[in-house]
N, CA, C and O atoms as a Tripos MOL2 file, in Angstrom:
@<TRIPOS>MOLECULE
protein
  284   283    71     0     0
PROTEIN
NO_CHARGES

@<TRIPOS>ATOM
      1 N         120.9670   89.2960  100.9090 N.3       1 UNK1
      2 CA        121.3530   90.6360  100.5340 C.3       1 UNK1
      3 C         120.3500   91.6550  101.0450 C.2       1 UNK1
      4 O         120.7290   92.7640  101.4220 O.2       1 UNK1
      5 N         119.0590   91.2860  101.0620 N.am      2 UNK2
      6 CA        118.0420   92.2080  101.5440 C.3       2 UNK2
      7 C         118.2140   92.5000  103.0270 C.2       2 UNK2
      8 O         117.9880   93.6260  103.4730 O.2       2 UNK2
      9 N         118.6110   91.4950  103.7870 N.am      3 UNK3
     10 CA        118.8240   91.6880  105.2240 C.3       3 UNK3
     11 C         119.9610   92.6750  105.4550 C.2       3 UNK3
     12 O         119.9200   93.4570  106.4050 O.2       3 UNK3
     13 N         120.9640   92.6470  104.6040 N.am      4 UNK4
     14 CA        122.0790   93.5760  104.7410 C.3       4 UNK4
     15 C         121.6180   95.0110  104.5170 C.2       4 UNK4
     16 O         122.0860   95.9270  105.1920 O.2       4 UNK4
     17 N         120.7130   95.2070  103.5840 N.am      5 UNK5
     18 CA        120.1960   96.5490  103.3070 C.3       5 UNK5
     19 C         119.4240   97.0680  104.5150 C.2       5 UNK5
     20 O         119.5430   98.2440  104.8600 O.2       5 UNK5
     21 N         118.6490   96.2290  105.1490 N.am      6 UNK6
     22 CA        117.8850   96.6450  106.3240 C.3       6 UNK6
     23 C         118.8300   97.0190  107.4590 C.2       6 UNK6
     24 O         118.5860   97.9880  108.1780 O.2       6 UNK6
     25 N         119.8990   96.2600  107.6220 N.am      7 UNK7
     26 CA        120.8460   96.5420  108.6880 C.3       7 UNK7
     27 C         121.6880   97.7800  108.3990 C.2       7 UNK7
     28 O         122.3040   98.3340  109.3090 O.2       7 UNK7
     29 N         121.7200   98.2170  107.1450 N.am      8 UNK8
     30 CA        122.5560   99.3420  106.7590 C.3       8 UNK8
     31 C         121.8990  100.6930  107.0510 C.2       8 UNK8
     32 O         122.4880  101.7330  106.7550 O.2       8 UNK8
     33 N         120.7080  100.6990  107.6190 N.am      9 UNK9
     34 CA        120.0400  101.9550  107.9460 C.3       9 UNK9
     35 C         120.7550  102.5820  109.1360 C.2       9 UNK9
     36 O         120.9260  101.9550  110.1820 O.2       9 UNK9
     37 N         121.1630  103.8230  108.9530 N.am     10 UNK10
     38 CA        121.8950  104.5090  109.9990 C.3      10 UNK10
     39 C         121.0100  105.4470  110.7930 C.2      10 UNK10
     40 O         119.7990  105.5140  110.5810 O.2      10 UNK10
     41 N         121.6330  106.1700  111.7090 N.am     11 UNK11
     42 CA        120.9130  107.0880  112.5830 C.3      11 UNK11
     43 C         120.2950  108.2230  111.7790 C.2      11 UNK11
     44 O         119.1520  108.6080  112.0260 O.2      11 UNK11
     45 N         121.0400  108.7610  110.8200 N.am     12 UNK12
     46 CA        120.5270  109.8850  110.0480 C.3      12 UNK12
     47 C         119.3340  109.4980  109.1890 C.2      12 UNK12
     48 O         118.4200  110.3000  108.9980 O.2      12 UNK12
     49 N         119.3350  108.2860  108.6760 N.am     13 UNK13
     50 CA        118.1940  107.8370  107.8900 C.3      13 UNK13
     51 C         116.9470  107.7220  108.7640 C.2      13 UNK13
     52 O         115.8450  108.0650  108.3370 O.2      13 UNK13
     53 N         117.1330  107.2400  109.9800 N.am     14 UNK14
     54 CA        116.0010  107.1330  110.9050 C.3      14 UNK14
     55 C         115.4780  108.5110  111.2620 C.2      14 UNK14
     56 O         114.2650  108.7100  111.3320 O.2      14 UNK14
     57 N         116.3720  109.4690  111.4900 N.am     15 UNK15
     58 CA        115.9650  110.8400  111.8080 C.3      15 UNK15
     59 C         115.1630  111.4340  110.6560 C.2      15 UNK15
     60 O         114.1460  112.0880  110.8860 O.2      15 UNK15
     61 N         115.6030  111.2180  109.4320 N.am     16 UNK16
     62 CA        114.8910  111.7440  108.2660 C.3      16 UNK16
     63 C         113.5060  111.1070  108.1560 C.2      16 UNK16
     64 O         112.5320  111.8000  107.8620 O.2      16 UNK16
     65 N         113.4060  109.8100  108.3880 N.am     17 UNK17
     66 CA        112.1140  109.1240  108.3230 C.3      17 UNK17
     67 C         111.1680  109.6710  109.3790 C.2      17 UNK17
     68 O         109.9970  109.9180  109.0910 O.2      17 UNK17
     69 N         111.6590  109.8650  110.5950 N.am     18 UNK18
     70 CA        110.8200  110.4000  111.6780 C.3      18 UNK18
     71 C         110.3420  111.8090  111.3370 C.2      18 UNK18
     72 O         109.1750  112.1360  111.5530 O.2      18 UNK18
     73 N         111.2230  112.6320  110.8140 N.am     19 UNK19
     74 CA        110.8330  113.9930  110.4330 C.3      19 UNK19
     75 C         109.7930  113.9900  109.3190 C.2      19 UNK19
     76 O         108.8560  114.7880  109.3500 O.2      19 UNK19
     77 N         109.9420  113.1170  108.3480 N.am     20 UNK20
     78 CA        108.9460  113.0200  107.2780 C.3      20 UNK20
     79 C         107.5840  112.5910  107.8160 C.2      20 UNK20
     80 O         106.5530  113.1190  107.3990 O.2      20 UNK20
     81 N         107.5830  111.6410  108.7350 N.am     21 UNK21
     82 CA        106.3200  111.1960  109.3360 C.3      21 UNK21
     83 C         105.6710  112.3480  110.1050 C.2      21 UNK21
     84 O         104.4600  112.5470  110.0200 O.2      21 UNK21
     85 N         106.4650  113.0960  110.8440 N.am     22 UNK22
     86 CA        105.9370  114.2430  111.5760 C.3      22 UNK22
     87 C         105.3490  115.2840  110.6320 C.2      22 UNK22
     88 O         104.2850  115.8380  110.9040 O.2      22 UNK22
     89 N         106.0300  115.5480  109.5360 N.am     23 UNK23
     90 CA        105.5360  116.5340  108.5830 C.3      23 UNK23
     91 C         104.2650  116.0670  107.8780 C.2      23 UNK23
     92 O         103.3560  116.8630  107.6390 O.2      23 UNK23
     93 N         104.2020  114.7820  107.5470 N.am     24 UNK24
     94 CA        103.0400  114.2750  106.8250 C.3      24 UNK24
     95 C         101.8030  114.1590  107.7000 C.2      24 UNK24
     96 O         100.7080  114.5230  107.2710 O.2      24 UNK24
     97 N         101.9590  113.6620  108.9100 N.am     25 UNK25
     98 CA        100.8000  113.3600  109.7410 C.3      25 UNK25
     99 C         100.5870  114.3370  110.8870 C.2      25 UNK25
    100 O          99.4730  114.4330  111.4030 O.2      25 UNK25
    101 N         101.5960  115.0480  111.2920 N.am     26 UNK26
    102 CA        101.4530  115.9620  112.4140 C.3      26 UNK26
    103 C         101.5850  115.2370  113.7360 C.2      26 UNK26
    104 O         101.4170  114.0200  113.8090 O.2      26 UNK26
    105 N         101.8830  115.9790  114.7670 N.am     27 UNK27
    106 CA        102.1220  115.4040  116.0860 C.3      27 UNK27
    107 C         100.8920  114.8000  116.7290 C.2      27 UNK27
    108 O         101.0100  113.8720  117.5280 O.2      27 UNK27
    109 N          99.7170  115.3050  116.3990 N.am     28 UNK28
    110 CA         98.4960  114.8110  117.0490 C.3      28 UNK28
    111 C          98.0060  113.5030  116.4650 C.2      28 UNK28
    112 O          97.3530  112.7260  117.1620 O.2      28 UNK28
    113 N          98.3010  113.2430  115.2160 N.am     29 UNK29
    114 CA         97.8220  112.0240  114.5700 C.3      29 UNK29
    115 C          98.6970  110.8070  114.8610 C.2      29 UNK29
    116 O          98.2350  109.6710  114.7470 O.2      29 UNK29
    117 N          99.9390  111.0330  115.2310 N.am     30 UNK30
    118 CA        100.8740  109.9150  115.4070 C.3      30 UNK30
    119 C         100.4240  108.9440  116.5090 C.2      30 UNK30
    120 O         100.4700  107.7350  116.2780 O.2      30 UNK30
    121 N          99.9930  109.4040  117.6920 N.am     31 UNK31
    122 CA         99.5190  108.4280  118.6940 C.3      31 UNK31
    123 C          98.3380  107.5950  118.1920 C.2      31 UNK31
    124 O          98.2350  106.4060  118.4950 O.2      31 UNK31
    125 N          97.4570  108.2230  117.4320 N.am     32 UNK32
    126 CA         96.3130  107.5000  116.8770 C.3      32 UNK32
    127 C          96.7790  106.4410  115.8720 C.2      32 UNK32
    128 O          96.2680  105.3210  115.8550 O.2      32 UNK32
    129 N          97.7420  106.8060  115.0450 N.am     33 UNK33
    130 CA         98.2810  105.8550  114.0790 C.3      33 UNK33
    131 C          98.9750  104.6890  114.7750 C.2      33 UNK33
    132 O          98.8030  103.5360  114.3810 O.2      33 UNK33
    133 N          99.7550  104.9880  115.8060 N.am     34 UNK34
    134 CA        100.4640  103.9330  116.5300 C.3      34 UNK34
    135 C          99.4880  103.0190  117.2700 C.2      34 UNK34
    136 O          99.7140  101.8130  117.3720 O.2      34 UNK34
    137 N          98.4200  103.5920  117.7780 N.am     35 UNK35
    138 CA         97.3940  102.7940  118.4420 C.3      35 UNK35
    139 C          96.7720  101.8200  117.4420 C.2      35 UNK35
    140 O          96.5420  100.6550  117.7680 O.2      35 UNK35
    141 N          96.5030  102.2900  116.2430 N.am     36 UNK36
    142 CA         95.9600  101.4260  115.1970 C.3      36 UNK36
    143 C          96.9210  100.3240  114.8120 C.2      36 UNK36
    144 O          96.5080   99.1850  114.5970 O.2      36 UNK36
    145 N          98.2010  100.6500  114.7230 N.am     37 UNK37
    146 CA         99.2090   99.6410  114.4050 C.3      37 UNK37
    147 C          99.2620   98.5920  115.5200 C.2      37 UNK37
    148 O          99.3530   97.3950  115.2480 O.2      37 UNK37
    149 N          99.2030   99.0430  116.7590 N.am     38 UNK38
    150 CA         99.2270   98.1160  117.8920 C.3      38 UNK38
    151 C          98.0250   97.1870  117.9020 C.2      38 UNK38
    152 O          98.1610   95.9930  118.1690 O.2      38 UNK38
    153 N          96.8520   97.7300  117.6140 N.am     39 UNK39
    154 CA         95.6480   96.9010  117.5670 C.3      39 UNK39
    155 C          95.7270   95.8890  116.4250 C.2      39 UNK39
    156 O          95.2990   94.7430  116.5610 O.2      39 UNK39
    157 N          96.2780   96.3340  115.3060 N.am     40 UNK40
    158 CA         96.4330   95.4210  114.1760 C.3      40 UNK40
    159 C          97.3660   94.2820  114.4960 C.2      40 UNK40
    160 O          97.0950   93.1350  114.1410 O.2      40 UNK40
    161 N          98.4800   94.5880  115.1730 N.am     41 UNK41
    162 CA         99.4210   93.5360  115.5680 C.3      41 UNK41
    163 C          98.7790   92.5800  116.5630 C.2      41 UNK41
    164 O          98.9930   91.3700  116.4970 O.2      41 UNK41
    165 N          97.9870   93.1310  117.4900 N.am     42 UNK42
    166 CA         97.3190   92.3050  118.4930 C.3      42 UNK42
    167 C          96.3350   91.3400  117.8240 C.2      42 UNK42
    168 O          96.2760   90.1630  118.1790 O.2      42 UNK42
    169 N          95.5600   91.8440  116.8500 N.am     43 UNK43
    170 CA         94.6150   90.9880  116.1440 C.3      43 UNK43
    171 C          95.3370   89.9310  115.3170 C.2      43 UNK43
    172 O          94.8800   88.7910  115.2260 O.2      43 UNK43
    173 N          96.4640   90.3050  114.7160 N.am     44 UNK44
    174 CA         97.2380   89.3470  113.9230 C.3      44 UNK44
    175 C          97.7620   88.2250  114.8060 C.2      44 UNK44
    176 O          97.6750   87.0530  114.4380 O.2      44 UNK44
    177 N          98.3080   88.5770  115.9750 N.am     45 UNK45
    178 CA         98.8220   87.5570  116.8920 C.3      45 UNK45
    179 C          97.6970   86.6490  117.3730 C.2      45 UNK45
    180 O          97.8800   85.4380  117.4950 O.2      45 UNK45
    181 N          96.5330   87.2340  117.6450 N.am     46 UNK46
    182 CA         95.3870   86.4470  118.0950 C.3      46 UNK46
    183 C          94.9430   85.4820  116.9980 C.2      46 UNK46
    184 O          94.6330   84.3220  117.2700 O.2      46 UNK46
    185 N          94.9140   85.9660  115.7670 N.am     47 UNK47
    186 CA         94.4880   85.1190  114.6530 C.3      47 UNK47
    187 C          95.4760   83.9880  114.4110 C.2      47 UNK47
    188 O          95.0680   82.8630  114.1240 O.2      47 UNK47
    189 N          96.7570   84.2670  114.5210 N.am     48 UNK48
    190 CA         97.7430   83.2090  114.2950 C.3      48 UNK48
    191 C          97.7320   82.1970  115.4330 C.2      48 UNK48
    192 O          97.9330   81.0050  115.1980 O.2      48 UNK48
    193 N          97.5010   82.6510  116.6620 N.am     49 UNK49
    194 CA         97.4400   81.6970  117.7730 C.3      49 UNK49
    195 C          96.1590   80.8730  117.6910 C.2      49 UNK49
    196 O          96.1720   79.6910  118.0350 O.2      49 UNK49
    197 N          95.0540   81.4660  117.2450 N.am     50 UNK50
    198 CA         93.8150   80.7200  117.0560 C.3      50 UNK50
    199 C          93.9940   79.6620  115.9760 C.2      50 UNK50
    200 O          93.4740   78.5530  116.0940 O.2      50 UNK50
    201 N          94.7290   80.0050  114.9290 N.am     51 UNK51
    202 CA         94.9670   79.0700  113.8420 C.3      51 UNK51
    203 C          95.7830   77.8810  114.3250 C.2      51 UNK51
    204 O          95.5000   76.7420  113.9530 O.2      51 UNK51
    205 N          96.7920   78.1360  115.1510 N.am     52 UNK52
    206 CA         97.6030   77.0310  115.6580 C.3      52 UNK52
    207 C          96.7970   76.1790  116.6330 C.2      52 UNK52
    208 O          97.0150   74.9700  116.7120 O.2      52 UNK52
    209 N          95.8680   76.7830  117.3790 N.am     53 UNK53
    210 CA         94.9990   76.0180  118.2710 C.3      53 UNK53
    211 C          94.0810   75.1070  117.4600 C.2      53 UNK53
    212 O          93.8140   73.9750  117.8630 O.2      53 UNK53
    213 N          93.5940   75.6050  116.3060 N.am     54 UNK54
    214 CA         92.7430   74.7910  115.4420 C.3      54 UNK54
    215 C          93.5080   73.5870  114.9130 C.2      54 UNK54
    216 O          92.9520   72.4930  114.8160 O.2      54 UNK54
    217 N          94.7640   73.7760  114.5750 N.am     55 UNK55
    218 CA         95.5800   72.6720  114.0840 C.3      55 UNK55
    219 C          95.7310   71.6020  115.1510 C.2      55 UNK55
    220 O          95.6720   70.4110  114.8430 O.2      55 UNK55
    221 N          95.9250   72.0050  116.4020 N.am     56 UNK56
    222 CA         96.0720   71.0490  117.4960 C.3      56 UNK56
    223 C          94.7790   70.2570  117.6920 C.2      56 UNK56
    224 O          94.8180   69.0520  117.9410 O.2      56 UNK56
    225 N          93.6220   70.9440  117.5780 N.am     57 UNK57
    226 CA         92.3490   70.2640  117.7490 C.3      57 UNK57
    227 C          92.1310   69.2440  116.6410 C.2      57 UNK57
    228 O          91.6090   68.1580  116.8930 O.2      57 UNK57
    229 N          92.5300   69.5850  115.4030 N.am     58 UNK58
    230 CA         92.3690   68.6570  114.2990 C.3      58 UNK58
    231 C          93.2260   67.4160  114.5060 C.2      58 UNK58
    232 O          92.8220   66.3230  114.1080 O.2      58 UNK58
    233 N          94.3820   67.5540  115.1110 N.am     59 UNK59
    234 CA         95.2460   66.4100  115.3720 C.3      59 UNK59
    235 C          94.6580   65.5280  116.4690 C.2      59 UNK59
    236 O          94.8590   64.3130  116.4420 O.2      59 UNK59
    237 N          93.9420   66.0990  117.4260 N.am     60 UNK60
    238 CA         93.4000   65.3400  118.5390 C.3      60 UNK60
    239 C          92.1150   64.6130  118.1680 C.2      60 UNK60
    240 O          91.8110   63.5860  118.7760 O.2      60 UNK60
    241 N          91.3480   65.1010  117.1940 N.am     61 UNK61
    242 CA         90.0690   64.5090  116.8390 C.3      61 UNK61
    243 C          90.1800   63.0490  116.4070 C.2      61 UNK61
    244 O          89.3820   62.2340  116.8710 O.2      61 UNK61
    245 N          91.1280   62.6730  115.5420 N.am     62 UNK62
    246 CA         91.1940   61.2520  115.1610 C.3      62 UNK62
    247 C          91.4620   60.3380  116.3500 C.2      62 UNK62
    248 O          90.9460   59.2200  116.3800 O.2      62 UNK62
    249 N          92.2380   60.7670  117.3150 N.am     63 UNK63
    250 CA         92.5020   59.9470  118.4960 C.3      63 UNK63
    251 C          91.2200   59.7020  119.2780 C.2      63 UNK63
    252 O          90.9790   58.5910  119.7510 O.2      63 UNK63
    253 N          90.4030   60.7320  119.4130 N.am     64 UNK64
    254 CA         89.1470   60.5930  120.1520 C.3      64 UNK64
    255 C          88.2230   59.6570  119.4080 C.2      64 UNK64
    256 O          87.5700   58.8180  120.0290 O.2      64 UNK64
    257 N          88.1490   59.7770  118.1040 N.am     65 UNK65
    258 CA         87.2770   58.9060  117.3140 C.3      65 UNK65
    259 C          87.7280   57.4530  117.4200 C.2      65 UNK65
    260 O          86.8890   56.5560  117.5170 O.2      65 UNK65
    261 N          89.0410   57.2030  117.4050 N.am     66 UNK66
    262 CA         89.5390   55.8460  117.5310 C.3      66 UNK66
    263 C          89.1640   55.2480  118.8640 C.2      66 UNK66
    264 O          88.7860   54.0800  118.9400 O.2      66 UNK66
    265 N          89.2670   56.0460  119.9280 N.am     67 UNK67
    266 CA         88.9170   55.5560  121.2490 C.3      67 UNK67
    267 C          87.4360   55.2340  121.3390 C.2      67 UNK67
    268 O          87.0480   54.2400  121.9520 O.2      67 UNK67
    269 N          86.5930   56.0860  120.7180 N.am     68 UNK68
    270 CA         85.1560   55.8420  120.7480 C.3      68 UNK68
    271 C          84.8020   54.5760  119.9620 C.2      68 UNK68
    272 O          83.9110   53.8340  120.3760 O.2      68 UNK68
    273 N          85.4660   54.3170  118.8580 N.am     69 UNK69
    274 CA         85.1820   53.1200  118.0700 C.3      69 UNK69
    275 C          85.5910   51.8530  118.8080 C.2      69 UNK69
    276 O          84.9390   50.8150  118.6930 O.2      69 UNK69
    277 N          86.6780   51.9530  119.5670 N.am     70 UNK70
    278 CA         87.1630   50.7910  120.2920 C.3      70 UNK70
    279 C          86.2750   50.4410  121.4810 C.2      70 UNK70
    280 O          86.2260   49.2810  121.8900 O.2      70 UNK70
    281 N          85.5830   51.4110  122.0350 N.am     71 UNK71
    282 CA         84.7400   51.1690  123.2270 C.3      71 UNK71
    283 C          83.4510   50.5720  122.8640 C.2      71 UNK71
    284 O          82.6260   50.3050  123.7380 O.2      71 UNK71
@<TRIPOS>BOND
     1     1     2 1
     2     2     3 1
     3     3     4 2
     4     3     5 am
     5     5     6 1
     6     6     7 1
     7     7     8 2
     8     7     9 am
     9     9    10 1
    10    10    11 1
    11    11    12 2
    12    11    13 am
    13    13    14 1
    14    14    15 1
    15    15    16 2
    16    15    17 am
    17    17    18 1
    18    18    19 1
    19    19    20 2
    20    19    21 am
    21    21    22 1
    22    22    23 1
    23    23    24 2
    24    23    25 am
    25    25    26 1
    26    26    27 1
    27    27    28 2
    28    27    29 am
    29    29    30 1
    30    30    31 1
    31    31    32 2
    32    31    33 am
    33    33    34 1
    34    34    35 1
    35    35    36 2
    36    35    37 am
    37    37    38 1
    38    38    39 1
    39    39    40 2
    40    39    41 am
    41    41    42 1
    42    42    43 1
    43    43    44 2
    44    43    45 am
    45    45    46 1
    46    46    47 1
    47    47    48 2
    48    47    49 am
    49    49    50 1
    50    50    51 1
    51    51    52 2
    52    51    53 am
    53    53    54 1
    54    54    55 1
    55    55    56 2
    56    55    57 am
    57    57    58 1
    58    58    59 1
    59    59    60 2
    60    59    61 am
    61    61    62 1
    62    62    63 1
    63    63    64 2
    64    63    65 am
    65    65    66 1
    66    66    67 1
    67    67    68 2
    68    67    69 am
    69    69    70 1
    70    70    71 1
    71    71    72 2
    72    71    73 am
    73    73    74 1
    74    74    75 1
    75    75    76 2
    76    75    77 am
    77    77    78 1
    78    78    79 1
    79    79    80 2
    80    79    81 am
    81    81    82 1
    82    82    83 1
    83    83    84 2
    84    83    85 am
    85    85    86 1
    86    86    87 1
    87    87    88 2
    88    87    89 am
    89    89    90 1
    90    90    91 1
    91    91    92 2
    92    91    93 am
    93    93    94 1
    94    94    95 1
    95    95    96 2
    96    95    97 am
    97    97    98 1
    98    98    99 1
    99    99   100 2
   100    99   101 am
   101   101   102 1
   102   102   103 1
   103   103   104 2
   104   103   105 am
   105   105   106 1
   106   106   107 1
   107   107   108 2
   108   107   109 am
   109   109   110 1
   110   110   111 1
   111   111   112 2
   112   111   113 am
   113   113   114 1
   114   114   115 1
   115   115   116 2
   116   115   117 am
   117   117   118 1
   118   118   119 1
   119   119   120 2
   120   119   121 am
   121   121   122 1
   122   122   123 1
   123   123   124 2
   124   123   125 am
   125   125   126 1
   126   126   127 1
   127   127   128 2
   128   127   129 am
   129   129   130 1
   130   130   131 1
   131   131   132 2
   132   131   133 am
   133   133   134 1
   134   134   135 1
   135   135   136 2
   136   135   137 am
   137   137   138 1
   138   138   139 1
   139   139   140 2
   140   139   141 am
   141   141   142 1
   142   142   143 1
   143   143   144 2
   144   143   145 am
   145   145   146 1
   146   146   147 1
   147   147   148 2
   148   147   149 am
   149   149   150 1
   150   150   151 1
   151   151   152 2
   152   151   153 am
   153   153   154 1
   154   154   155 1
   155   155   156 2
   156   155   157 am
   157   157   158 1
   158   158   159 1
   159   159   160 2
   160   159   161 am
   161   161   162 1
   162   162   163 1
   163   163   164 2
   164   163   165 am
   165   165   166 1
   166   166   167 1
   167   167   168 2
   168   167   169 am
   169   169   170 1
   170   170   171 1
   171   171   172 2
   172   171   173 am
   173   173   174 1
   174   174   175 1
   175   175   176 2
   176   175   177 am
   177   177   178 1
   178   178   179 1
   179   179   180 2
   180   179   181 am
   181   181   182 1
   182   182   183 1
   183   183   184 2
   184   183   185 am
   185   185   186 1
   186   186   187 1
   187   187   188 2
   188   187   189 am
   189   189   190 1
   190   190   191 1
   191   191   192 2
   192   191   193 am
   193   193   194 1
   194   194   195 1
   195   195   196 2
   196   195   197 am
   197   197   198 1
   198   198   199 1
   199   199   200 2
   200   199   201 am
   201   201   202 1
   202   202   203 1
   203   203   204 2
   204   203   205 am
   205   205   206 1
   206   206   207 1
   207   207   208 2
   208   207   209 am
   209   209   210 1
   210   210   211 1
   211   211   212 2
   212   211   213 am
   213   213   214 1
   214   214   215 1
   215   215   216 2
   216   215   217 am
   217   217   218 1
   218   218   219 1
   219   219   220 2
   220   219   221 am
   221   221   222 1
   222   222   223 1
   223   223   224 2
   224   223   225 am
   225   225   226 1
   226   226   227 1
   227   227   228 2
   228   227   229 am
   229   229   230 1
   230   230   231 1
   231   231   232 2
   232   231   233 am
   233   233   234 1
   234   234   235 1
   235   235   236 2
   236   235   237 am
   237   237   238 1
   238   238   239 1
   239   239   240 2
   240   239   241 am
   241   241   242 1
   242   242   243 1
   243   243   244 2
   244   243   245 am
   245   245   246 1
   246   246   247 1
   247   247   248 2
   248   247   249 am
   249   249   250 1
   250   250   251 1
   251   251   252 2
   252   251   253 am
   253   253   254 1
   254   254   255 1
   255   255   256 2
   256   255   257 am
   257   257   258 1
   258   258   259 1
   259   259   260 2
   260   259   261 am
   261   261   262 1
   262   262   263 1
   263   263   264 2
   264   263   265 am
   265   265   266 1
   266   266   267 1
   267   267   268 2
   268   267   269 am
   269   269   270 1
   270   270   271 1
   271   271   272 2
   272   271   273 am
   273   273   274 1
   274   274   275 1
   275   275   276 2
   276   275   277 am
   277   277   278 1
   278   278   279 1
   279   279   280 2
   280   279   281 am
   281   281   282 1
   282   282   283 1
   283   283   284 2
@<TRIPOS>SUBSTRUCTURE
     1 UNK1         2 RESIDUE 1 A UNK
     2 UNK2         6 RESIDUE 1 A UNK
     3 UNK3        10 RESIDUE 1 A UNK
     4 UNK4        14 RESIDUE 1 A UNK
     5 UNK5        18 RESIDUE 1 A UNK
     6 UNK6        22 RESIDUE 1 A UNK
     7 UNK7        26 RESIDUE 1 A UNK
     8 UNK8        30 RESIDUE 1 A UNK
     9 UNK9        34 RESIDUE 1 A UNK
    10 UNK10       38 RESIDUE 1 A UNK
    11 UNK11       42 RESIDUE 1 A UNK
    12 UNK12       46 RESIDUE 1 A UNK
    13 UNK13       50 RESIDUE 1 A UNK
    14 UNK14       54 RESIDUE 1 A UNK
    15 UNK15       58 RESIDUE 1 A UNK
    16 UNK16       62 RESIDUE 1 A UNK
    17 UNK17       66 RESIDUE 1 A UNK
    18 UNK18       70 RESIDUE 1 A UNK
    19 UNK19       74 RESIDUE 1 A UNK
    20 UNK20       78 RESIDUE 1 A UNK
    21 UNK21       82 RESIDUE 1 A UNK
    22 UNK22       86 RESIDUE 1 A UNK
    23 UNK23       90 RESIDUE 1 A UNK
    24 UNK24       94 RESIDUE 1 A UNK
    25 UNK25       98 RESIDUE 1 A UNK
    26 UNK26      102 RESIDUE 1 A UNK
    27 UNK27      106 RESIDUE 1 A UNK
    28 UNK28      110 RESIDUE 1 A UNK
    29 UNK29      114 RESIDUE 1 A UNK
    30 UNK30      118 RESIDUE 1 A UNK
    31 UNK31      122 RESIDUE 1 A UNK
    32 UNK32      126 RESIDUE 1 A UNK
    33 UNK33      130 RESIDUE 1 A UNK
    34 UNK34      134 RESIDUE 1 A UNK
    35 UNK35      138 RESIDUE 1 A UNK
    36 UNK36      142 RESIDUE 1 A UNK
    37 UNK37      146 RESIDUE 1 A UNK
    38 UNK38      150 RESIDUE 1 A UNK
    39 UNK39      154 RESIDUE 1 A UNK
    40 UNK40      158 RESIDUE 1 A UNK
    41 UNK41      162 RESIDUE 1 A UNK
    42 UNK42      166 RESIDUE 1 A UNK
    43 UNK43      170 RESIDUE 1 A UNK
    44 UNK44      174 RESIDUE 1 A UNK
    45 UNK45      178 RESIDUE 1 A UNK
    46 UNK46      182 RESIDUE 1 A UNK
    47 UNK47      186 RESIDUE 1 A UNK
    48 UNK48      190 RESIDUE 1 A UNK
    49 UNK49      194 RESIDUE 1 A UNK
    50 UNK50      198 RESIDUE 1 A UNK
    51 UNK51      202 RESIDUE 1 A UNK
    52 UNK52      206 RESIDUE 1 A UNK
    53 UNK53      210 RESIDUE 1 A UNK
    54 UNK54      214 RESIDUE 1 A UNK
    55 UNK55      218 RESIDUE 1 A UNK
    56 UNK56      222 RESIDUE 1 A UNK
    57 UNK57      226 RESIDUE 1 A UNK
    58 UNK58      230 RESIDUE 1 A UNK
    59 UNK59      234 RESIDUE 1 A UNK
    60 UNK60      238 RESIDUE 1 A UNK
    61 UNK61      242 RESIDUE 1 A UNK
    62 UNK62      246 RESIDUE 1 A UNK
    63 UNK63      250 RESIDUE 1 A UNK
    64 UNK64      254 RESIDUE 1 A UNK
    65 UNK65      258 RESIDUE 1 A UNK
    66 UNK66      262 RESIDUE 1 A UNK
    67 UNK67      266 RESIDUE 1 A UNK
    68 UNK68      270 RESIDUE 1 A UNK
    69 UNK69      274 RESIDUE 1 A UNK
    70 UNK70      278 RESIDUE 1 A UNK
    71 UNK71      282 RESIDUE 1 A UNK
């Protein structure tokens, strides 16, 4: 049901949201805010990819230890 509400946003609602953002922050602050959002997303993606890399390394460690014990 929540997904339906998100999809129900129309053009006029988006226009109102954009106008409110312009009124609250002004035209000069918006690029700075968007830059911050972009950097935050970039750091989040980096952190999640680093986390998945750590998981792969943890899976490989027991194999290496087994090989060393066998030699």
